[in-house]
C-alpha positions, 0 to 999 in steps of 0.5 A: 499500499503505497500513497498511490493508492488513494485518492486526495480531493476537496470534499463534496456532497458525493462524499457525504454518506461518509461523515457518520464513520469519520465522525465516529473516528474523530470521537474514538480517537479522541478517547483515545489518546486522551486529548482534546479532537472537538466532537463533531455531528455527521450533520457539520462534516456533511455540511464541510463537505457541500460547502467545498471546504474538506478535503477527503481521501479516499482508498482506492476500493472506495473505502474512505483514509482520511479526512480535514475541514474548514473552519473561519474565524473573526470574519475570516479574517482566521482560518482553521484546518480542523478535524484532521483524521486518518482512518486507523486501516491506512496508518503509515503512509502518510497520509495526514503529510497529503492532506494537511497539504491539500486542505492548506492549499484550499484554505490558501485559495479560498483565504488568502489574506487569513491566518491558517491557525491550529491547536493540537498536541500531537508531535506529528501534525507540528512536524508538517504544519512547520514544513508548511511555514506555521509558526508557535505561538501563544493563544493570544496570536489566534481568533477571539472569536468567541465561537472557536473557544467555545467548540473546546468543550468537548475537550477533556481539557476545557476545564484547564483551558479555562482555568488558565482565562485561555492563555493556554493549555495542553494543546500548541497554537501553531499560526501562518500569517500570510502577510509575515510570510510574504514580508519574509519572502521580500527580505530574502531577495532583498538579500540576493539581490544585495548579492547578487550586485556584490557578485558583480562588484567583485567580478569587474573589480577581478577583470579590472585586476587581470587587464591591469596585470595583463597591461604590465605584464606587456609592457614588461615583455617590451622593455625586455626586448629592448 
């Protein structure tokens, strides 16, 4: 079994029948880990599919293999790639990474100016997020939309979150800021341009030095001839 055995695509209404299975696995995964996947109903998941705000992985025999969806907060200023889940039958083949990359691409396409964030306890997800350009941040840099934090109520660590006044919890907060990334790219381009200019100057100086040496060499040769 390889990643080529799966079709990873933007979910549509034709995938809505998978919603109950996906929700059951989300619930089981949360119980097994003892930490946070917020509970979602099949209706909620199916609606994300209908809106074109989800990514699903399907095995070649038609079995659902993985899923993740997009949520928006603060009037579209923040986007979360939530509910990442992989069918236990298909783990260890790189599906989580492939799905995360696909849903990140979808998020950037739909909401190019939004900050993309996530809360996770999983080291594997943190690593994938880092590869995509996310940075660890404090909770204060995330959306302060009350509806988002209400979604944490179904997490077993909700009491911890509230006891710390939503400043931190068991999850690590990570954020992709498109403006910050654009500035980083601009700075890198400036540095590359500066280095290119320096190289041109050095090359010019070397050519000038070479020409001077050649001229001196020619003069010495003429003096020798005399």
